[in-house]
Every structure is written in C-alpha cells, then in structure tokens.
C-alpha positions in Angstrom: -124.1 23.5 92.9 -123.8 22.1 89.4 -127.4 21.1 90.4 -128.6 24.4 91.0 -127.6 25.6 87.4 -129.5 22.8 85.9 -132.6 22.6 87.4 -133.3 25.5 89.7 -136.5 27.7 88.3 -135.1 31.4 88.5 -131.9 30.6 86.6 -134.1 29.3 83.8 -136.3 32.4 83.9 -133.5 34.9 83.5 -131.7 32.4 81.1 -135.5 32.7 78.8 -134.7 36.6 79.7 -131.3 36.7 77.9 -132.6 34.2 75.1 -136.2 37.5 74.5 -133.5 40.3 74.4 -131.4 38.9 71.8 -134.3 38.1 69.6 -135.7 41.5 70.6 -132.5 43.0 68.9 -133.2 40.8 65.8 -136.6 41.7 65.3 -135.1 45.5 65.6 -132.3 45.4 63.6 -134.6 44.1 60.7 -136.0 47.2 60.6 -132.5 48.3 58.5 -133.2 45.5 56.0 -134.6 45.0 53.0 -138.1 43.3 53.1 -139.3 41.2 50.4 -142.7 39.2 50.0 -144.2 37.2 47.9 -148.3 37.6 47.2 -150.8 35.3 44.5 -153.7 36.6 44.0 -157.0 36.0 42.2 -160.0 37.5 41.5 -163.5 36.6 39.5 -166.0 39.9 38.7 -169.3 40.4 37.5 -170.7 43.8 35.9 -173.9 44.5 35.2 -174.4 47.6 32.0 -177.9 48.7 33.1 -179.2 51.9 31.4 -177.3 51.5 27.9 -179.6 51.0 25.8 -176.9 49.4 23.5 -175.8 46.9 25.9 -179.4 46.0 27.4 -182.5 47.3 29.2 -186.0 46.1 29.0 -188.4 45.9 25.6 -190.7 48.9 24.8 -188.7 50.6 27.6 -189.4 48.4 31.1 -187.9 47.7 34.1 -184.5 45.5 33.1 -184.8 42.4 34.5 -181.3 39.5 35.3 -182.3 38.1 31.7 -182.3 41.3 29.9 -179.1 43.4 31.4 -175.9 42.6 29.7 -173.4 41.1 31.9 -169.9 40.8 32.1 -167.5 37.7 33.9 -163.9 38.8 34.3 -160.8 36.5 35.4 -158.0 38.2 37.3 -154.9 36.1 38.6 -151.3 38.2 39.4 -148.5 37.0 41.2 -145.9 39.7 42.9 -142.7 40.2 44.2 -143.0 42.9 47.0 -140.2 44.9 48.1 -139.5 47.8 50.8 -136.3 48.8 52.0 -136.3 52.4 54.2 -132.8 54.1 53.9 -131.0 54.3 57.0 -129.3 58.1 55.9 -129.4 59.4 59.2 -128.3 56.0 61.2 -132.1 56.3 63.5 -132.0 52.2 62.6 -128.3 52.3 63.2 -129.0 53.4 66.6 -132.0 51.7 67.8 -130.2 48.4 67.0 -127.7 49.4 69.3 -129.8 50.4 71.9 -131.1 46.3 71.7 -127.7 45.0 70.9 -126.9 46.2 74.7 -130.1 45.4 76.2 -129.5 41.9 74.9 -125.8 42.3 76.3 -127.2 44.0 80.3 -129.7 40.8 79.8 -126.7 38.4 79.9 -125.0 40.3 82.8 -128.5 40.2 84.7 -127.9 36.3 84.1 -124.8 35.9 85.3 -125.5 38.1 88.4 -128.9 35.8 88.8 -126.3 32.5 88.5 -123.6 33.8 91.1 -126.0 35.1 93.4 -127.9 31.2 93.2 -124.7 29.9 93.5 -124.1 32.1 96.7 -126.8 30.8 98.2 -126.4 27.2 98.0 -123.0 27.8 99.0 -125.0 30.0 102.2 -127.6 27.0 102.4 -124.9 24.2 102.7 -123.3 26.0 105.3 -126.4 26.7 107.2 -126.8 23.0 107.3 -123.7 22.1 108.3 -124.0 24.5 111.1 -127.2 23.1 112.3 -126.1 19.7 111.8 -123.2 21.0 114.6 -126.0 22.8 117.0 -128.0 19.5 116.8 -125.2 17.3 117.6 -124.3 19.9 120.8 -128.2 19.8 121.6 -128.1 16.3 121.6 -125.0 16.8 123.9 -126.8 18.9 126.1 -129.9 16.3 126.4 -127.4 13.1 127.7 -125.2 15.9 130.0 -128.5 17.1 131.8 -130.4 13.8 132.0 -126.7 12.2 133.6 -126.9 14.9 136.1 -130.6 13.9 136.8 -130.0 10.9 137.5 -127.1 11.4 139.7 -129.2 14.0 142.0 -131.9 11.2 141.7 -129.6 8.9 143.3 -128.6 11.5 145.8 -132.0 12.1 146.8 -133.1 8.8 146.7 -130.5 7.2 149.2 -130.7 10.2 151.4 -127.3 11.0 150.7 -127.8 14.7 151.7 -130.8 17.0 153.0 -133.8 16.0 151.5 -135.5 19.7 151.0 -132.1 21.0 149.0 -131.8 17.7 147.3 -135.4 17.8 146.1 -134.6 21.3 144.9 -131.9 20.6 143.3 -133.3 17.4 141.3 -136.8 19.4 140.6 -134.1 21.8 138.9 -132.6 18.8 137.0 -135.4 17.8 135.6 -136.4 21.4 134.6 -133.0 21.5 132.6 -133.3 18.0 131.1 -137.1 19.1 129.6 -135.7 22.4 128.3 -132.9 20.8 126.8 -135.3 18.4 124.7 -136.9 20.9 123.7 -134.0 22.8 122.2 -133.0 19.3 120.6 -136.0 19.6 118.9 -135.7 23.2 118.0 -132.3 22.0 116.5 -134.0 19.5 114.7 -136.7 21.4 113.5 -134.1 24.0 112.1 -131.8 21.4 110.5 -135.0 20.1 108.6 -136.3 23.4 107.3 -132.4 24.0 106.1 -132.9 20.9 104.4 -135.7 22.0 102.4 -134.1 25.7 101.4 -131.5 23.7 99.9 -133.7 21.4 97.9 -135.5 24.1 96.6 -132.9 26.1 95.7 -131.2 23.4 93.8 -134.7 22.9 92.0 -135.5 19.3 94.1 -139.0 18.9 96.0 -138.5 19.9 99.1 -138.8 16.7 101.4 -135.8 17.0 103.7 -133.5 14.3 103.2 -131.0 15.8 101.6 -127.6 15.1 103.9 -125.0 17.8 104.5 -121.8 17.9 105.8 -120.8 16.9 109.2 -118.7 20.1 110.6 -118.2 23.5 108.7 -115.2 24.0 107.0 -112.5 26.4 109.0 -112.5 29.9 106.8 -109.7 29.9 104.3 -107.3 33.1 104.0 -108.3 36.1 103.5 -107.4 38.0 99.9 -104.0 39.6 99.2 -104.4 43.5 100.1 -103.3 45.9 97.1 -106.3 44.5 94.7 -107.1 47.1 92.1 -110.4 48.6 91.9 -110.8 48.0 88.3 -111.6 44.5 89.7 -114.8 45.7 90.2 -115.7 45.7 86.7 -116.1 42.1 86.7 -119.4 42.4 88.6 -122.3 41.3 86.3 -124.5 44.2 88.3 -121.8 47.1 87.0 -121.7 45.8 83.7 -125.2 44.8 83.3 -125.3 48.9 84.6 -123.2 50.6 81.9 -124.9 48.5 79.4 -128.4 49.9 80.2 -126.5 53.2 80.5 -124.9 52.9 76.8 -128.8 51.8 75.4 -130.1 55.2 77.2 -127.7 57.0 75.1 -128.5 55.2 71.5 -132.1 55.4 72.5 -132.1 58.8 72.7 -130.1 59.5 70.0 -132.9 57.5 67.7 -135.1 59.4 68.9 -133.8 62.9 68.3 -133.0 61.2 64.7 -136.5 60.5 64.5 -137.3 64.2 63.5 -135.3 64.0 60.1 -136.6 62.6 57.1 -137.4 59.0 56.3 -136.5 58.0 52.8 -138.0 54.3 51.8 -137.8 52.6 48.9 -140.8 49.9 47.4 -140.6 47.7 44.3 -142.4 45.5 42.9 -142.6 42.5 40.0 -144.6 39.9 38.8 -147.8 38.8 36.5 -151.2 39.7 35.7 -153.7 37.9 33.7 -156.9 36.8 32.9 -155.9 32.9 32.2 -154.7 30.9 35.4 -152.3 29.1 33.0 -150.6 31.9 31.8 -150.0 33.1 35.1 -146.1 32.5 35.1 -145.5 33.7 31.6 -142.9 36.5 31.3 -145.1 37.9 28.7 -147.8 39.1 31.4 -145.0 40.5 33.5 -145.7 44.1 35.3 -143.7 46.0 37.8 -143.4 49.1 39.6 -140.7 50.9 41.1 -140.8 54.0 43.5 -139.4 56.2 46.0 -140.8 58.6 48.8 -139.1 61.0 51.4 -141.5 61.4 54.3 -141.1 64.4 56.4 -143.0 64.6 59.7 -144.2 68.2 60.2 -147.5 67.9 62.7 -147.2 65.0 65.1 -148.7 66.4 68.5 -145.4 67.6 70.0 -145.1 63.6 70.6 -141.8 63.2 68.6 -140.1 66.2 71.0 -141.8 64.7 73.9 -139.9 61.3 73.0 -136.8 63.0 73.0 -137.2 64.4 76.6 -138.6 60.7 77.4 -135.3 59.2 76.3 -133.4 62.3 78.1 -134.8 61.3 81.4 -133.8 57.7 81.1 -130.4 58.5 80.0 -129.6 60.5 83.0 -131.7 57.9 84.9 -129.3 55.1 83.6 -126.4 57.1 84.9 -127.8 57.5 88.5 -128.0 54.1 88.2 -124.4 53.4 87.2 -123.1 55.2 89.9 -125.2 53.6 92.3 -124.3 50.1 91.1 -120.3 51.5 91.9 -121.2 53.0 95.2 -122.6 50.1 96.0 -119.7 47.5 95.0 -116.7 49.9 96.7 -119.5 49.6 99.5 -120.0 45.6 99.5 -116.3 45.1 99.3 -114.9 47.4 102.5 -118.2 46.0 104.5 -117.0 43.0 104.0 -113.4 42.8 104.4 -114.2 45.1 107.8 -116.7 42.6 109.0 -114.1 39.8 108.1 -111.6 41.5 111.1 -114.6 41.6 113.8 -116.4 38.6 112.8 -112.0 36.7 113.2 -111.6 38.8 116.9 -114.7 37.6 117.9 -114.2 33.7 116.8 -110.6 34.2 118.8 -112.4 35.5 121.4 -115.1 32.8 122.0 -112.5 29.7 121.3 -111.3 31.1 124.4 -114.3 30.8 126.5 -115.1 27.8 125.3 -111.4 26.7 126.8 -112.0 28.4 129.3 -115.7 26.9 129.7 -114.9 23.3 129.4 -111.9 23.6 132.0 -114.7 25.2 134.3 -117.7 22.6 133.5 -114.3 19.7 134.1 -113.3 21.3 137.3 -117.1 21.5 139.1 -118.1 18.2 137.8 -114.9 16.9 139.4 -115.6 18.9 142.7 -119.1 17.7 142.8 -118.3 13.7 142.9 -115.7 14.8 145.8 -118.4 16.2 147.9 -116.1 19.6 147.8 -119.2 21.5 145.2 -122.4 22.0 145.1 -124.9 21.1 141.7 -125.8 24.7 140.5 -121.8 25.7 140.1 -122.3 22.1 137.7 -125.1 23.4 136.6 -123.6 27.4 135.7 -120.4 25.7 134.0 -122.4 23.7 131.8 -124.8 26.3 130.3 -122.1 28.3 130.1 -120.0 25.8 128.2 -122.9 24.6 126.1 -123.8 28.4 125.3 -120.4 29.4 124.7 -119.8 26.4 122.0 -123.1 27.1 120.3 -121.8 30.9 119.6 -118.7 30.0 118.5 -120.6 27.6 115.6 -122.6 30.4 114.6 -119.9 32.7 114.7 -118.0 30.5 112.4 -121.0 30.2 109.9 -121.1 33.6 109.5 -117.7 34.0 108.8 -117.8 31.6 106.0 -121.0 33.6 105.0 -119.0 37.0 104.8 -116.5 35.2 102.6 -119.2 34.5 100.6 -120.4 37.8 100.2 -116.3 39.3 100.1 -116.5 37.1 97.1 -119.6 38.4 95.5 -118.6 41.9 96.0 -115.9 41.1 93.9 -117.4 39.9 90.6 -117.6 36.1 91.7 -115.1 34.2 90.2 -111.7 35.9 91.6 -109.3 32.9 90.7 -107.5 32.7 94.5 -109.4 30.6 97.0 -110.8 32.4 99.9 
C-alpha cells in the first residue's frame, strides 16, 4: 500500500490536480490586490518640416529634397512604476476567491477519495492473489487425486480384476477427469498470473507477473460495532467534496450577481522622462499621474444576466450532487452490512458442506478399496468435495472484499479494525 501511494500514476495525477486547484485559487485572489509593473522605455524620433518656408524648402520653389528639408532628431527615455487596484466595494472578488478556495478544497477531497480507492483496490487485489493461490493449490490437489484414481483403475484394467468393458469405460472416464483437471490447473495458473500482474500495475511496477502474494486468505475480522452515528459518513471524501462544490457554486452565483454593480479602479504611475539617458534616474525629471474611474455595465447583450442564470442552475446541480452523494453513502453502508450477513451465512453453510463432502469422499474411497463400492461414487464424492472447497475459498474472499467496501462506505479511516 505504501508503495502504491508513492508510485501509482493515477494518484500522482490526482495530486497534480490538487496543486493546480490551489494555484488557481491564488490567481483568482490576485485580482483583489494591487498590481504594480516597472517599465523602461526608449524612443528616437525624426521629424521633417516640409512646406514651411522658414524651416526649409527648395530654392526657387522647387521640389524639396532630403538636403533642403529641415529635420529634427529627438530622444526620449523614461522609467515608470505603474500601479492599479480594483476596490472590491461590493465583494465580487472576495466571492470569486472563496469559490476558488472551495474548489481547491474539493480537489483535495478528490485526492483523498482517490487515495482511499487505490488502497482498497490494492487490498482487494492482494486478497484476489491469495484466493488465486488457494485455488491453484486446490487445482493441483485435484489433478493429483484424479491421477491416483486413473492409476488405480489402470492397474485393475490391466490385471483383469473386474469385467473388462466396465473397467475400461471407468478407466477412460478417469483419464477424462485427469485431462479436465490439467485444464483447470492451467486456468488457475493463468488466473494467479493475471492477479499478480494486476497488483503490480496498481502499485506502479512493470507487469512482470513475479510478485509473490500470501499463501492463504485471512479470516474476516469482527463486524463494526452497532450504533455508529450517521455523522460518520461526513468523513467520506466524496461527500465532503460534493459539499465543497456546493459551497463554491453559491459563491460563484454571488460573484456573477455582483458583477452588475459598478467597478471602482485606482491607477497611478510615477517615474522619470528625459531626452538624456544619463539623467534617467534624476528626480528633477520626475513625472507622475494618479487617476480613478468607475465603470458601470450598461449594455452587455444580456451576458451578465445570462451568467447569473447559469450560475444558479449550477448551484441547483451542486445541491442535487450533494444529495446524491449522501444517499449513495447511506446506501453503500446498508448494502455492505446486509451483504456481510448473507455472506456469513453462506460461508457457514459451505463450511458444513465441505466437512460432509470430505467425509463422503473418505468413505467412498475406503469402500472402493474394500471392493464394496463403485468408482462412480468415488468420482462424484471427489468432484463434490473439490467444487465445494473452491466455492468456500471464493466466499471467504467475497467477505473480505465486502469488508473493504464497508470500510470505504464509512469513510475509509475508521479506527476500529474490521
């Protein structure tokens, strides 16, 4: 799990989105702060005085030329510090900043949800690998049992201990079971290899299929205590993210509404202006300006009113999304609790079935060895035992997966071990 948190690409993407949302909030907040820019300018200008007799022209009234026209060259150098500031009289910028901060918090909740989901996927993949290992062991045992039966029937067939036609059919049936067991073993091997590669991908490793998993599935831990408050669901990252987006939508609606009000702006500039570069920093050549203006939107083609309506619809959408997240949270808890009860009863029934199947298999083999039983009963008892054990393994893994789902439904960080 720790390796997955460090290396999983999806989690790295979610972390990058959190950082982007935080920087976007800073960008929005900068609109309410004074902005200053330092500038330097240099200009060289040439002017021609054409058509002014006192300043130049061609002798005798001819066409002026470059040599006869009076010219003037001038230089201009300047430095300036320009400051602008929009006075947030109506709180429009503050509302936009609050909305951006709420969205950044929602992105943080999305990251927490992605992290919790990733850890749950790693746990489920780990248990799936454990189940695949147990099913592979069971398939190996099945193949060994069918091979033993095949050898026993082969010996009886070759020594003529029973009617050849009957033993021959039974021998071919045993060989068929052996071939089917080999196929089942290959299937179990493929499932185990796929589980290994899936787990390697989740933790950010190349999918080589070399990761070793647990030998057996652990027993499910106790159920969570009864009487947990429903407020516990507010720790769920998805519910908290939906709440933060609802808060952001309300702020955005207010921002759009206050855009109808006048905007007050102050601008100022100070610096120097001279025709000599050496006097650029001389305060005797200082210049400054200070201005204020008010802008009242009058005709915008309905854009501002439409923006308000869009924001209000987005607010309604956010409310519905929050309600959906809360209902889904309650539903997931109830579903996981109900499923745990069903799976517990199913596992208990399968344990009983496995015990009875083991007894039947043992008795059928003993009767066959003593010559009072038939091989078909041995086949049936053996297949019933192996199939029941395979179901029991799968149900144990389903119970563990369901506990993970319950853990997620309760917020992902419940302190009690269950």
